[in-house]
mmCIF file of the N, C-alpha and C atoms, coordinates in Angstrom:
data_MODEL
# 
_entry.id   MODEL 
# 
loop_
_atom_site.group_PDB 
_atom_site.id 
_atom_site.type_symbol 
_atom_site.label_atom_id 
_atom_site.label_alt_id 
_atom_site.label_comp_id 
_atom_site.label_asym_id 
_atom_site.label_entity_id 
_atom_site.label_seq_id 
_atom_site.pdbx_PDB_ins_code 
_atom_site.Cartn_x 
_atom_site.Cartn_y 
_atom_site.Cartn_z 
_atom_site.occupancy 
_atom_site.B_iso_or_equiv 
_atom_site.pdbx_formal_charge 
_atom_site.auth_seq_id 
_atom_site.auth_comp_id 
_atom_site.auth_asym_id 
_atom_site.auth_atom_id 
_atom_site.pdbx_PDB_model_num 
ATOM 1   N N  . MET A 1 1  ? -0.364 -6.281  26.255  1.00 0.00 ? 1  MET A N  1 
ATOM 2   C CA . MET A 1 1  ? 0.454  -5.743  24.929  1.00 0.00 ? 1  MET A CA 1 
ATOM 3   C C  . MET A 1 1  ? 0.349  -4.856  24.594  1.00 0.00 ? 1  MET A C  1 
ATOM 4   N N  . ALA A 1 2  ? 1.763  -3.857  24.264  1.00 0.00 ? 2  ALA A N  1 
ATOM 5   C CA . ALA A 1 2  ? 1.558  -2.308  23.483  1.00 0.00 ? 2  ALA A CA 1 
ATOM 6   C C  . ALA A 1 2  ? 1.255  -2.663  22.008  1.00 0.00 ? 2  ALA A C  1 
ATOM 7   N N  . GLU A 1 3  ? -0.019 -1.936  21.431  1.00 0.00 ? 3  GLU A N  1 
ATOM 8   C CA . GLU A 1 3  ? 0.362  -1.741  20.022  1.00 0.00 ? 3  GLU A CA 1 
ATOM 9   C C  . GLU A 1 3  ? 1.748  -1.651  19.251  1.00 0.00 ? 3  GLU A C  1 
ATOM 10  N N  . GLN A 1 4  ? 1.925  -2.329  18.250  1.00 0.00 ? 4  GLN A N  1 
ATOM 11  C CA . GLN A 1 4  ? 2.539  -2.604  17.220  1.00 0.00 ? 4  GLN A CA 1 
ATOM 12  C C  . GLN A 1 4  ? 2.613  -1.619  16.563  1.00 0.00 ? 4  GLN A C  1 
ATOM 13  N N  . LYS A 1 5  ? 3.921  -0.403  16.309  1.00 0.00 ? 5  LYS A N  1 
ATOM 14  C CA . LYS A 1 5  ? 3.828  0.543   15.118  1.00 0.00 ? 5  LYS A CA 1 
ATOM 15  C C  . LYS A 1 5  ? 4.079  -0.246  13.658  1.00 0.00 ? 5  LYS A C  1 
ATOM 16  N N  . LEU A 1 6  ? 3.262  0.695   13.095  1.00 0.00 ? 6  LEU A N  1 
ATOM 17  C CA . LEU A 1 6  ? 3.579  0.243   11.430  1.00 0.00 ? 6  LEU A CA 1 
ATOM 18  C C  . LEU A 1 6  ? 4.248  1.213   11.008  1.00 0.00 ? 6  LEU A C  1 
ATOM 19  N N  . LEU A 1 7  ? 4.500  0.579   9.484   1.00 0.00 ? 7  LEU A N  1 
ATOM 20  C CA . LEU A 1 7  ? 4.832  1.512   8.710   1.00 0.00 ? 7  LEU A CA 1 
ATOM 21  C C  . LEU A 1 7  ? 3.947  1.310   7.500   1.00 0.00 ? 7  LEU A C  1 
ATOM 22  N N  . HIS A 1 8  ? 3.807  2.562   6.492   1.00 0.00 ? 8  HIS A N  1 
ATOM 23  C CA . HIS A 1 8  ? 3.145  2.197   5.304   1.00 0.00 ? 8  HIS A CA 1 
ATOM 24  C C  . HIS A 1 8  ? 4.052  1.747   3.953   1.00 0.00 ? 8  HIS A C  1 
ATOM 25  N N  . LEU A 1 9  ? 3.726  1.057   3.552   1.00 0.00 ? 9  LEU A N  1 
ATOM 26  C CA . LEU A 1 9  ? 4.775  0.897   2.942   1.00 0.00 ? 9  LEU A CA 1 
ATOM 27  C C  . LEU A 1 9  ? 4.148  0.410   1.035   1.00 0.00 ? 9  LEU A C  1 
ATOM 28  N N  . THR A 1 10 ? 4.871  1.249   -0.085  1.00 0.00 ? 10 THR A N  1 
ATOM 29  C CA . THR A 1 10 ? 4.246  0.975   -1.386  1.00 0.00 ? 10 THR A CA 1 
ATOM 30  C C  . THR A 1 10 ? 5.615  0.220   -2.182  1.00 0.00 ? 10 THR A C  1 
ATOM 31  N N  . LEU A 1 11 ? 5.512  -0.347  -2.693  1.00 0.00 ? 11 LEU A N  1 
ATOM 32  C CA . LEU A 1 11 ? 6.596  -1.158  -3.331  1.00 0.00 ? 11 LEU A CA 1 
ATOM 33  C C  . LEU A 1 11 ? 6.048  -0.929  -4.232  1.00 0.00 ? 11 LEU A C  1 
ATOM 34  N N  . SER A 1 12 ? 6.486  -0.345  -6.011  1.00 0.00 ? 12 SER A N  1 
ATOM 35  C CA . SER A 1 12 ? 6.088  0.087   -7.425  1.00 0.00 ? 12 SER A CA 1 
ATOM 36  C C  . SER A 1 12 ? 7.047  -0.837  -8.300  1.00 0.00 ? 12 SER A C  1 
ATOM 37  N N  . ARG A 1 13 ? 6.664  -0.871  -9.300  1.00 0.00 ? 13 ARG A N  1 
ATOM 38  C CA . ARG A 1 13 ? 7.282  -1.120  -10.192 1.00 0.00 ? 13 ARG A CA 1 
ATOM 39  C C  . ARG A 1 13 ? 6.776  -0.166  -11.320 1.00 0.00 ? 13 ARG A C  1 
ATOM 40  N N  . VAL A 1 14 ? 7.206  0.269   -12.362 1.00 0.00 ? 14 VAL A N  1 
ATOM 41  C CA . VAL A 1 14 ? 7.240  1.399   -13.432 1.00 0.00 ? 14 VAL A CA 1 
ATOM 42  C C  . VAL A 1 14 ? 5.628  0.923   -14.269 1.00 0.00 ? 14 VAL A C  1 
ATOM 43  N N  . ASP A 1 15 ? 4.988  -0.843  -14.432 1.00 0.00 ? 15 ASP A N  1 
ATOM 44  C CA . ASP A 1 15 ? 3.815  -1.266  -14.816 1.00 0.00 ? 15 ASP A CA 1 
ATOM 45  C C  . ASP A 1 15 ? 2.802  -0.843  -12.939 1.00 0.00 ? 15 ASP A C  1 
ATOM 46  N N  . GLY A 1 16 ? 3.144  -0.484  -11.947 1.00 0.00 ? 16 GLY A N  1 
ATOM 47  C CA . GLY A 1 16 ? 2.191  -0.679  -11.354 1.00 0.00 ? 16 GLY A CA 1 
ATOM 48  C C  . GLY A 1 16 ? 2.937  -1.406  -10.020 1.00 0.00 ? 16 GLY A C  1 
ATOM 49  N N  . PRO A 1 17 ? 1.629  -0.902  -9.031  1.00 0.00 ? 17 PRO A N  1 
ATOM 50  C CA . PRO A 1 17 ? 2.032  -1.462  -7.740  1.00 0.00 ? 17 PRO A CA 1 
ATOM 51  C C  . PRO A 1 17 ? 1.885  -2.768  -7.664  1.00 0.00 ? 17 PRO A C  1 
ATOM 52  N N  . VAL A 1 18 ? 3.424  -3.500  -6.383  1.00 0.00 ? 18 VAL A N  1 
ATOM 53  C CA . VAL A 1 18 ? 3.302  -4.938  -6.034  1.00 0.00 ? 18 VAL A CA 1 
ATOM 54  C C  . VAL A 1 18 ? 2.985  -5.226  -4.562  1.00 0.00 ? 18 VAL A C  1 
ATOM 55  N N  . PHE A 1 19 ? 3.255  -4.055  -3.999  1.00 0.00 ? 19 PHE A N  1 
ATOM 56  C CA . PHE A 1 19 ? 2.699  -4.328  -2.369  1.00 0.00 ? 19 PHE A CA 1 
ATOM 57  C C  . PHE A 1 19 ? 2.090  -2.603  -1.842  1.00 0.00 ? 19 PHE A C  1 
ATOM 58  N N  . ASP A 1 20 ? 1.204  -2.685  -1.678  1.00 0.00 ? 20 ASP A N  1 
ATOM 59  C CA . ASP A 1 20 ? 0.735  -1.509  -0.860  1.00 0.00 ? 20 ASP A CA 1 
ATOM 60  C C  . ASP A 1 20 ? 0.355  -1.701  0.501   1.00 0.00 ? 20 ASP A C  1 
ATOM 61  N N  . GLY A 1 21 ? 0.738  -1.332  1.523   1.00 0.00 ? 21 GLY A N  1 
ATOM 62  C CA . GLY A 1 21 ? -0.211 -1.446  3.245   1.00 0.00 ? 21 GLY A CA 1 
ATOM 63  C C  . GLY A 1 21 ? 0.859  -1.243  4.005   1.00 0.00 ? 21 GLY A C  1 
ATOM 64  N N  . ASP A 1 22 ? 0.024  -1.373  5.408   1.00 0.00 ? 22 ASP A N  1 
ATOM 65  C CA . ASP A 1 22 ? 1.037  -1.332  6.976   1.00 0.00 ? 22 ASP A CA 1 
ATOM 66  C C  . ASP A 1 22 ? 1.722  -2.272  6.784   1.00 0.00 ? 22 ASP A C  1 
ATOM 67  N N  . VAL A 1 23 ? 2.640  -2.600  7.454   1.00 0.00 ? 23 VAL A N  1 
ATOM 68  C CA . VAL A 1 23 ? 3.957  -3.499  7.582   1.00 0.00 ? 23 VAL A CA 1 
ATOM 69  C C  . VAL A 1 23 ? 4.808  -3.389  8.967   1.00 0.00 ? 23 VAL A C  1 
ATOM 70  N N  . ILE A 1 24 ? 5.081  -4.064  9.619   1.00 0.00 ? 24 ILE A N  1 
ATOM 71  C CA . ILE A 1 24 ? 6.297  -3.851  10.879  1.00 0.00 ? 24 ILE A CA 1 
ATOM 72  C C  . ILE A 1 24 ? 7.595  -3.050  10.011  1.00 0.00 ? 24 ILE A C  1 
ATOM 73  N N  . ALA A 1 25 ? 7.930  -3.559  9.317   1.00 0.00 ? 25 ALA A N  1 
ATOM 74  C CA . ALA A 1 25 ? 8.956  -3.373  8.839   1.00 0.00 ? 25 ALA A CA 1 
ATOM 75  C C  . ALA A 1 25 ? 9.168  -3.818  7.372   1.00 0.00 ? 25 ALA A C  1 
ATOM 76  N N  . VAL A 1 26 ? 10.326 -3.309  6.592   1.00 0.00 ? 26 VAL A N  1 
ATOM 77  C CA . VAL A 1 26 ? 11.219 -3.766  5.766   1.00 0.00 ? 26 VAL A CA 1 
ATOM 78  C C  . VAL A 1 26 ? 12.455 -3.607  5.543   1.00 0.00 ? 26 VAL A C  1 
ATOM 79  N N  . SER A 1 27 ? 12.725 -4.848  4.799   1.00 0.00 ? 27 SER A N  1 
ATOM 80  C CA . SER A 1 27 ? 14.230 -4.934  4.560   1.00 0.00 ? 27 SER A CA 1 
ATOM 81  C C  . SER A 1 27 ? 14.997 -4.658  3.379   1.00 0.00 ? 27 SER A C  1 
ATOM 82  N N  . VAL A 1 28 ? 15.775 -3.812  2.779   1.00 0.00 ? 28 VAL A N  1 
ATOM 83  C CA . VAL A 1 28 ? 15.931 -3.188  1.672   1.00 0.00 ? 28 VAL A CA 1 
ATOM 84  C C  . VAL A 1 28 ? 17.845 -3.322  0.818   1.00 0.00 ? 28 VAL A C  1 
ATOM 85  N N  . PRO A 1 29 ? 18.438 -3.687  0.143   1.00 0.00 ? 29 PRO A N  1 
ATOM 86  C CA . PRO A 1 29 ? 19.549 -4.060  -0.253  1.00 0.00 ? 29 PRO A CA 1 
ATOM 87  C C  . PRO A 1 29 ? 20.548 -2.546  -0.563  1.00 0.00 ? 29 PRO A C  1 
ATOM 88  N N  . GLY A 1 30 ? 20.436 -1.816  0.394   1.00 0.00 ? 30 GLY A N  1 
ATOM 89  C CA . GLY A 1 30 ? 21.097 -0.305  0.120   1.00 0.00 ? 30 GLY A CA 1 
ATOM 90  C C  . GLY A 1 30 ? 22.223 -0.415  -0.890  1.00 0.00 ? 30 GLY A C  1 
ATOM 91  N N  . VAL A 1 31 ? 22.522 0.842   -1.165  1.00 0.00 ? 31 VAL A N  1 
ATOM 92  C CA . VAL A 1 31 ? 24.117 0.287   -1.951  1.00 0.00 ? 31 VAL A CA 1 
ATOM 93  C C  . VAL A 1 31 ? 25.050 0.028   -1.091  1.00 0.00 ? 31 VAL A C  1 
ATOM 94  N N  . GLU A 1 32 ? 25.354 0.468   0.144   1.00 0.00 ? 32 GLU A N  1 
ATOM 95  C CA . GLU A 1 32 ? 26.066 1.019   1.348   1.00 0.00 ? 32 GLU A CA 1 
ATOM 96  C C  . GLU A 1 32 ? 26.100 -0.362  1.917   1.00 0.00 ? 32 GLU A C  1 
ATOM 97  N N  . GLY A 1 33 ? 25.308 -0.667  1.854   1.00 0.00 ? 33 GLY A N  1 
ATOM 98  C CA . GLY A 1 33 ? 24.855 -2.401  3.212   1.00 0.00 ? 33 GLY A CA 1 
ATOM 99  C C  . GLY A 1 33 ? 22.827 -2.498  3.421   1.00 0.00 ? 33 GLY A C  1 
ATOM 100 N N  . ALA A 1 34 ? 22.740 -3.544  3.800   1.00 0.00 ? 34 ALA A N  1 
ATOM 101 C CA . ALA A 1 34 ? 21.204 -3.777  4.046   1.00 0.00 ? 34 ALA A CA 1 
ATOM 102 C C  . ALA A 1 34 ? 21.222 -2.755  4.917   1.00 0.00 ? 34 ALA A C  1 
ATOM 103 N N  . MET A 1 35 ? 19.596 -2.315  4.614   1.00 0.00 ? 35 MET A N  1 
ATOM 104 C CA . MET A 1 35 ? 19.099 -0.846  6.075   1.00 0.00 ? 35 MET A CA 1 
ATOM 105 C C  . MET A 1 35 ? 17.454 -1.885  5.887   1.00 0.00 ? 35 MET A C  1 
ATOM 106 N N  . GLN A 1 36 ? 17.121 -2.042  7.396   1.00 0.00 ? 36 GLN A N  1 
ATOM 107 C CA . GLN A 1 36 ? 15.821 -2.012  7.910   1.00 0.00 ? 36 GLN A CA 1 
ATOM 108 C C  . GLN A 1 36 ? 14.891 -1.269  8.168   1.00 0.00 ? 36 GLN A C  1 
ATOM 109 N N  . ILE A 1 37 ? 14.248 -0.687  7.942   1.00 0.00 ? 37 ILE A N  1 
ATOM 110 C CA . ILE A 1 37 ? 13.199 0.524   8.210   1.00 0.00 ? 37 ILE A CA 1 
ATOM 111 C C  . ILE A 1 37 ? 12.097 -0.453  8.937   1.00 0.00 ? 37 ILE A C  1 
ATOM 112 N N  . LEU A 1 38 ? 11.647 0.331   10.240  1.00 0.00 ? 38 LEU A N  1 
ATOM 113 C CA . LEU A 1 38 ? 10.960 0.429   10.611  1.00 0.00 ? 38 LEU A CA 1 
ATOM 114 C C  . LEU A 1 38 ? 10.033 1.930   11.184  1.00 0.00 ? 38 LEU A C  1 
ATOM 115 N N  . ALA A 1 39 ? 9.211  1.666   11.738  1.00 0.00 ? 39 ALA A N  1 
ATOM 116 C CA . ALA A 1 39 ? 8.008  2.530   11.853  1.00 0.00 ? 39 ALA A CA 1 
ATOM 117 C C  . ALA A 1 39 ? 9.053  4.221   12.071  1.00 0.00 ? 39 ALA A C  1 
ATOM 118 N N  . HIS A 1 40 ? 7.992  5.138   11.632  1.00 0.00 ? 40 HIS A N  1 
ATOM 119 C CA . HIS A 1 40 ? 9.049  6.231   12.330  1.00 0.00 ? 40 HIS A CA 1 
ATOM 120 C C  . HIS A 1 40 ? 10.325 6.695   12.071  1.00 0.00 ? 40 HIS A C  1 
ATOM 121 N N  . HIS A 1 41 ? 10.551 5.750   11.239  1.00 0.00 ? 41 HIS A N  1 
ATOM 122 C CA . HIS A 1 41 ? 12.312 6.074   10.615  1.00 0.00 ? 41 HIS A CA 1 
ATOM 123 C C  . HIS A 1 41 ? 12.041 7.780   9.561   1.00 0.00 ? 41 HIS A C  1 
ATOM 124 N N  . SER A 1 42 ? 13.195 8.390   10.122  1.00 0.00 ? 42 SER A N  1 
ATOM 125 C CA . SER A 1 42 ? 13.620 9.564   9.956   1.00 0.00 ? 42 SER A CA 1 
ATOM 126 C C  . SER A 1 42 ? 13.591 9.517   8.169   1.00 0.00 ? 42 SER A C  1 
ATOM 127 N N  . ALA A 1 43 ? 13.246 10.724  7.493   1.00 0.00 ? 43 ALA A N  1 
ATOM 128 C CA . ALA A 1 43 ? 13.399 10.941  5.917   1.00 0.00 ? 43 ALA A CA 1 
ATOM 129 C C  . ALA A 1 43 ? 14.458 10.612  5.357   1.00 0.00 ? 43 ALA A C  1 
ATOM 130 N N  . LEU A 1 44 ? 14.506 9.840   4.397   1.00 0.00 ? 44 LEU A N  1 
ATOM 131 C CA . LEU A 1 44 ? 15.988 9.296   3.756   1.00 0.00 ? 44 LEU A CA 1 
ATOM 132 C C  . LEU A 1 44 ? 14.859 9.126   2.299   1.00 0.00 ? 44 LEU A C  1 
ATOM 133 N N  . ILE A 1 45 ? 16.397 9.274   1.420   1.00 0.00 ? 45 ILE A N  1 
ATOM 134 C CA . ILE A 1 45 ? 16.409 9.027   0.063   1.00 0.00 ? 45 ILE A CA 1 
ATOM 135 C C  . ILE A 1 45 ? 17.975 7.799   -0.179  1.00 0.00 ? 45 ILE A C  1 
ATOM 136 N N  . SER A 1 46 ? 17.320 6.428   -0.988  1.00 0.00 ? 46 SER A N  1 
ATOM 137 C CA . SER A 1 46 ? 18.602 6.035   -0.847  1.00 0.00 ? 46 SER A CA 1 
ATOM 138 C C  . SER A 1 46 ? 18.625 5.360   -2.082  1.00 0.00 ? 46 SER A C  1 
ATOM 139 N N  . PRO A 1 47 ? 19.619 5.195   -2.682  1.00 0.00 ? 47 PRO A N  1 
ATOM 140 C CA . PRO A 1 47 ? 19.847 3.859   -3.912  1.00 0.00 ? 47 PRO A CA 1 
ATOM 141 C C  . PRO A 1 47 ? 19.344 2.590   -3.872  1.00 0.00 ? 47 PRO A C  1 
ATOM 142 N N  . LEU A 1 48 ? 19.181 1.710   -4.361  1.00 0.00 ? 48 LEU A N  1 
ATOM 143 C CA . LEU A 1 48 ? 19.184 0.024   -3.779  1.00 0.00 ? 48 LEU A CA 1 
ATOM 144 C C  . LEU A 1 48 ? 19.858 -0.825  -4.821  1.00 0.00 ? 48 LEU A C  1 
ATOM 145 N N  . LYS A 1 49 ? 20.622 -1.925  -4.328  1.00 0.00 ? 49 LYS A N  1 
ATOM 146 C CA . LYS A 1 49 ? 21.375 -2.269  -5.189  1.00 0.00 ? 49 LYS A CA 1 
ATOM 147 C C  . LYS A 1 49 ? 20.160 -3.230  -5.576  1.00 0.00 ? 49 LYS A C  1 
ATOM 148 N N  . LYS A 1 50 ? 20.968 -4.768  -6.668  1.00 0.00 ? 50 LYS A N  1 
ATOM 149 C CA . LYS A 1 50 ? 20.731 -6.034  -6.628  1.00 0.00 ? 50 LYS A CA 1 
ATOM 150 C C  . LYS A 1 50 ? 20.242 -6.938  -5.359  1.00 0.00 ? 50 LYS A C  1 
ATOM 151 N N  . GLY A 1 51 ? 19.585 -7.404  -4.910  1.00 0.00 ? 51 GLY A N  1 
ATOM 152 C CA . GLY A 1 51 ? 19.122 -7.925  -3.640  1.00 0.00 ? 51 GLY A CA 1 
ATOM 153 C C  . GLY A 1 51 ? 17.875 -8.380  -3.301  1.00 0.00 ? 51 GLY A C  1 
ATOM 154 N N  . THR A 1 52 ? 17.523 -8.200  -2.519  1.00 0.00 ? 52 THR A N  1 
ATOM 155 C CA . THR A 1 52 ? 16.060 -9.293  -2.083  1.00 0.00 ? 52 THR A CA 1 
ATOM 156 C C  . THR A 1 52 ? 15.619 -8.215  -1.105  1.00 0.00 ? 52 THR A C  1 
ATOM 157 N N  . VAL A 1 53 ? 14.278 -7.602  -1.034  1.00 0.00 ? 53 VAL A N  1 
ATOM 158 C CA . VAL A 1 53 ? 13.723 -6.839  -0.400  1.00 0.00 ? 53 VAL A CA 1 
ATOM 159 C C  . VAL A 1 53 ? 12.279 -7.809  0.392   1.00 0.00 ? 53 VAL A C  1 
ATOM 160 N N  . THR A 1 54 ? 12.550 -8.120  1.599   1.00 0.00 ? 54 THR A N  1 
ATOM 161 C CA . THR A 1 54 ? 11.691 -8.366  2.488   1.00 0.00 ? 54 THR A CA 1 
ATOM 162 C C  . THR A 1 54 ? 10.750 -7.524  3.038   1.00 0.00 ? 54 THR A C  1 
ATOM 163 N N  . ILE A 1 55 ? 9.280  -8.096  3.142   1.00 0.00 ? 55 ILE A N  1 
ATOM 164 C CA . ILE A 1 55 ? 8.379  -7.521  3.606   1.00 0.00 ? 55 ILE A CA 1 
ATOM 165 C C  . ILE A 1 55 ? 8.128  -8.288  4.973   1.00 0.00 ? 55 ILE A C  1 
ATOM 166 N N  . HIS A 1 56 ? 8.191  -7.254  6.287   1.00 0.00 ? 56 HIS A N  1 
ATOM 167 C CA . HIS A 1 56 ? 7.780  -7.991  7.558   1.00 0.00 ? 56 HIS A CA 1 
ATOM 168 C C  . HIS A 1 56 ? 6.731  -7.506  7.505   1.00 0.00 ? 56 HIS A C  1 
ATOM 169 N N  . LYS A 1 57 ? 5.084  -8.699  7.560   1.00 0.00 ? 57 LYS A N  1 
ATOM 170 C CA . LYS A 1 57 ? 3.756  -8.274  7.848   1.00 0.00 ? 57 LYS A CA 1 
ATOM 171 C C  . LYS A 1 57 ? 3.669  -8.594  9.023   1.00 0.00 ? 57 LYS A C  1 
ATOM 172 N N  . GLU A 1 58 ? 2.174  -7.426  9.657   1.00 0.00 ? 58 GLU A N  1 
ATOM 173 C CA . GLU A 1 58 ? 1.921  -7.496  10.776  1.00 0.00 ? 58 GLU A CA 1 
ATOM 174 C C  . GLU A 1 58 ? 1.659  -9.152  11.253  1.00 0.00 ? 58 GLU A C  1 
ATOM 175 N N  . ASP A 1 59 ? 1.321  -9.913  10.658  1.00 0.00 ? 59 ASP A N  1 
ATOM 176 C CA . ASP A 1 59 ? 0.829  -11.270 11.203  1.00 0.00 ? 59 ASP A CA 1 
ATOM 177 C C  . ASP A 1 59 ? 1.758  -12.369 11.257  1.00 0.00 ? 59 ASP A C  1 
ATOM 178 N N  . GLY A 1 60 ? 2.685  -11.961 11.118  1.00 0.00 ? 60 GLY A N  1 
ATOM 179 C CA . GLY A 1 60 ? 4.643  -12.160 11.257  1.00 0.00 ? 60 GLY A CA 1 
ATOM 180 C C  . GLY A 1 60 ? 4.608  -13.227 10.118  1.00 0.00 ? 60 GLY A C  1 
ATOM 181 N N  . LYS A 1 61 ? 4.352  -13.351 8.927   1.00 0.00 ? 61 LYS A N  1 
ATOM 182 C CA . LYS A 1 61 ? 4.484  -13.632 7.933   1.00 0.00 ? 61 LYS A CA 1 
ATOM 183 C C  . LYS A 1 61 ? 5.238  -12.750 6.992   1.00 0.00 ? 61 LYS A C  1 
ATOM 184 N N  . GLU A 1 62 ? 6.224  -13.055 6.051   1.00 0.00 ? 62 GLU A N  1 
ATOM 185 C CA . GLU A 1 62 ? 6.868  -12.541 5.217   1.00 0.00 ? 62 GLU A CA 1 
ATOM 186 C C  . GLU A 1 62 ? 7.167  -12.458 3.665   1.00 0.00 ? 62 GLU A C  1 
ATOM 187 N N  . GLU A 1 63 ? 7.199  -11.487 3.109   1.00 0.00 ? 63 GLU A N  1 
ATOM 188 C CA . GLU A 1 63 ? 7.078  -11.644 1.853   1.00 0.00 ? 63 GLU A CA 1 
ATOM 189 C C  . GLU A 1 63 ? 8.148  -11.257 1.056   1.00 0.00 ? 63 GLU A C  1 
ATOM 190 N N  . SER A 1 64 ? 8.976  -11.902 0.115   1.00 0.00 ? 64 SER A N  1 
ATOM 191 C CA . SER A 1 64 ? 10.244 -11.479 -0.525  1.00 0.00 ? 64 SER A CA 1 
ATOM 192 C C  . SER A 1 64 ? 10.142 -10.808 -2.205  1.00 0.00 ? 64 SER A C  1 
ATOM 193 N N  . HIS A 1 65 ? 11.267 -9.627  -2.643  1.00 0.00 ? 65 HIS A N  1 
ATOM 194 C CA . HIS A 1 65 ? 10.820 -9.762  -3.852  1.00 0.00 ? 65 HIS A CA 1 
ATOM 195 C C  . HIS A 1 65 ? 12.467 -9.242  -4.314  1.00 0.00 ? 65 HIS A C  1 
ATOM 196 N N  . LEU A 1 66 ? 12.792 -10.142 -5.401  1.00 0.00 ? 66 LEU A N  1 
ATOM 197 C CA . LEU A 1 66 ? 14.243 -9.943  -5.773  1.00 0.00 ? 66 LEU A CA 1 
ATOM 198 C C  . LEU A 1 66 ? 13.992 -8.806  -6.642  1.00 0.00 ? 66 LEU A C  1 
ATOM 199 N N  . ILE A 1 67 ? 15.266 -7.602  -6.381  1.00 0.00 ? 67 ILE A N  1 
ATOM 200 C CA . ILE A 1 67 ? 15.567 -6.938  -7.478  1.00 0.00 ? 67 ILE A CA 1 
ATOM 201 C C  . ILE A 1 67 ? 16.561 -6.121  -7.873  1.00 0.00 ? 67 ILE A C  1 
ATOM 202 N N  . GLU A 1 68 ? 16.902 -5.659  -9.172  1.00 0.00 ? 68 GLU A N  1 
ATOM 203 C CA . GLU A 1 68 ? 18.168 -5.581  -9.571  1.00 0.00 ? 68 GLU A CA 1 
ATOM 204 C C  . GLU A 1 68 ? 18.810 -4.283  -9.169  1.00 0.00 ? 68 GLU A C  1 
ATOM 205 N N  . PHE A 1 69 ? 17.886 -3.378  -9.308  1.00 0.00 ? 69 PHE A N  1 
ATOM 206 C CA . PHE A 1 69 ? 18.123 -2.297  -8.600  1.00 0.00 ? 69 PHE A CA 1 
ATOM 207 C C  . PHE A 1 69 ? 16.750 -1.082  -8.467  1.00 0.00 ? 69 PHE A C  1 
ATOM 208 N N  . GLY A 1 70 ? 16.945 -0.442  -7.615  1.00 0.00 ? 70 GLY A N  1 
ATOM 209 C CA . GLY A 1 70 ? 15.637 1.061   -7.241  1.00 0.00 ? 70 GLY A CA 1 
ATOM 210 C C  . GLY A 1 70 ? 15.949 1.861   -6.457  1.00 0.00 ? 70 GLY A C  1 
ATOM 211 N N  . THR A 1 71 ? 15.042 2.502   -6.023  1.00 0.00 ? 71 THR A N  1 
ATOM 212 C CA . THR A 1 71 ? 15.429 3.476   -5.363  1.00 0.00 ? 71 THR A CA 1 
ATOM 213 C C  . THR A 1 71 ? 14.173 3.587   -3.703  1.00 0.00 ? 71 THR A C  1 
ATOM 214 N N  . LEU A 1 72 ? 14.817 3.721   -3.026  1.00 0.00 ? 72 LEU A N  1 
ATOM 215 C CA . LEU A 1 72 ? 13.541 3.829   -1.479  1.00 0.00 ? 72 LEU A CA 1 
ATOM 216 C C  . LEU A 1 72 ? 13.740 5.571   -0.915  1.00 0.00 ? 72 LEU A C  1 
ATOM 217 N N  . GLU A 1 73 ? 12.463 5.883   -0.466  1.00 0.00 ? 73 GLU A N  1 
ATOM 218 C CA . GLU A 1 73 ? 12.264 7.013   -0.378  1.00 0.00 ? 73 GLU A CA 1 
ATOM 219 C C  . GLU A 1 73 ? 11.800 6.884   1.583   1.00 0.00 ? 73 GLU A C  1 
ATOM 220 N N  . ILE A 1 74 ? 11.862 7.642   2.281   1.00 0.00 ? 74 ILE A N  1 
ATOM 221 C CA . ILE A 1 74 ? 11.044 7.786   3.686   1.00 0.00 ? 74 ILE A CA 1 
ATOM 222 C C  . ILE A 1 74 ? 10.696 9.210   3.769   1.00 0.00 ? 74 ILE A C  1 
ATOM 223 N N  . SER A 1 75 ? 9.473  9.137   4.156   1.00 0.00 ? 75 SER A N  1 
ATOM 224 C CA . SER A 1 75 ? 8.726  10.343  4.420   1.00 0.00 ? 75 SER A CA 1 
ATOM 225 C C  . SER A 1 75 ? 7.363  10.191  4.913   1.00 0.00 ? 75 SER A C  1 
ATOM 226 N N  . HIS A 1 76 ? 7.200  11.260  6.490   1.00 0.00 ? 76 HIS A N  1 
ATOM 227 C CA . HIS A 1 76 ? 6.085  10.917  7.204   1.00 0.00 ? 76 HIS A CA 1 
ATOM 228 C C  . HIS A 1 76 ? 5.357  9.428   7.115   1.00 0.00 ? 76 HIS A C  1 
ATOM 229 N N  . ASN A 1 77 ? 6.132  8.357   8.056   1.00 0.00 ? 77 ASN A N  1 
ATOM 230 C CA . ASN A 1 77 ? 6.259  7.036   7.738   1.00 0.00 ? 77 ASN A CA 1 
ATOM 231 C C  . ASN A 1 77 ? 5.449  6.679   6.837   1.00 0.00 ? 77 ASN A C  1 
ATOM 232 N N  . HIS A 1 78 ? 6.113  6.676   5.592   1.00 0.00 ? 78 HIS A N  1 
ATOM 233 C CA . HIS A 1 78 ? 5.538  6.092   4.454   1.00 0.00 ? 78 HIS A CA 1 
ATOM 234 C C  . HIS A 1 78 ? 6.935  5.774   3.630   1.00 0.00 ? 78 HIS A C  1 
ATOM 235 N N  . ALA A 1 79 ? 6.871  4.330   3.470   1.00 0.00 ? 79 ALA A N  1 
ATOM 236 C CA . ALA A 1 79 ? 8.240  3.881   3.107   1.00 0.00 ? 79 ALA A CA 1 
ATOM 237 C C  . ALA A 1 79 ? 7.796  4.002   1.670   1.00 0.00 ? 79 ALA A C  1 
ATOM 238 N N  . THR A 1 80 ? 8.596  4.514   0.279   1.00 0.00 ? 80 THR A N  1 
ATOM 239 C CA . THR A 1 80 ? 8.071  3.820   -0.878  1.00 0.00 ? 80 THR A CA 1 
ATOM 240 C C  . THR A 1 80 ? 9.572  3.137   -1.451  1.00 0.00 ? 80 THR A C  1 
ATOM 241 N N  . VAL A 1 81 ? 9.422  2.218   -2.193  1.00 0.00 ? 81 VAL A N  1 
ATOM 242 C CA . VAL A 1 81 ? 10.440 1.527   -2.988  1.00 0.00 ? 81 VAL A CA 1 
ATOM 243 C C  . VAL A 1 81 ? 9.865  1.225   -4.367  1.00 0.00 ? 81 VAL A C  1 
ATOM 244 N N  . LEU A 1 82 ? 10.693 1.608   -5.279  1.00 0.00 ? 82 LEU A N  1 
ATOM 245 C CA . LEU A 1 82 ? 10.539 1.872   -6.834  1.00 0.00 ? 82 LEU A CA 1 
ATOM 246 C C  . LEU A 1 82 ? 11.824 1.155   -7.288  1.00 0.00 ? 82 LEU A C  1 
ATOM 247 N N  . ILE A 1 83 ? 11.144 0.005   -8.019  1.00 0.00 ? 83 ILE A N  1 
ATOM 248 C CA . ILE A 1 83 ? 11.860 -1.052  -8.530  1.00 0.00 ? 83 ILE A CA 1 
ATOM 249 C C  . ILE A 1 83 ? 11.670 -1.068  -9.821  1.00 0.00 ? 83 ILE A C  1 
# 
């Protein structure tokens, strides 16, 4: 079986980190529609709207966080979600 490609994700609030680690994917509520970010995604900056950020972990488990708004930034296989 091929090795799973991973993306490094940092999910942070103003007062500190919420999640920091490697993931299979992260789903976010973009202002123009939902987005799922996978490993090696093109560079991107996007505002986020109220909804759920879902982290798809390597072990198959998911972790969800409700947000009011935020910003997504992707660069060099690292996604940063500021909420």
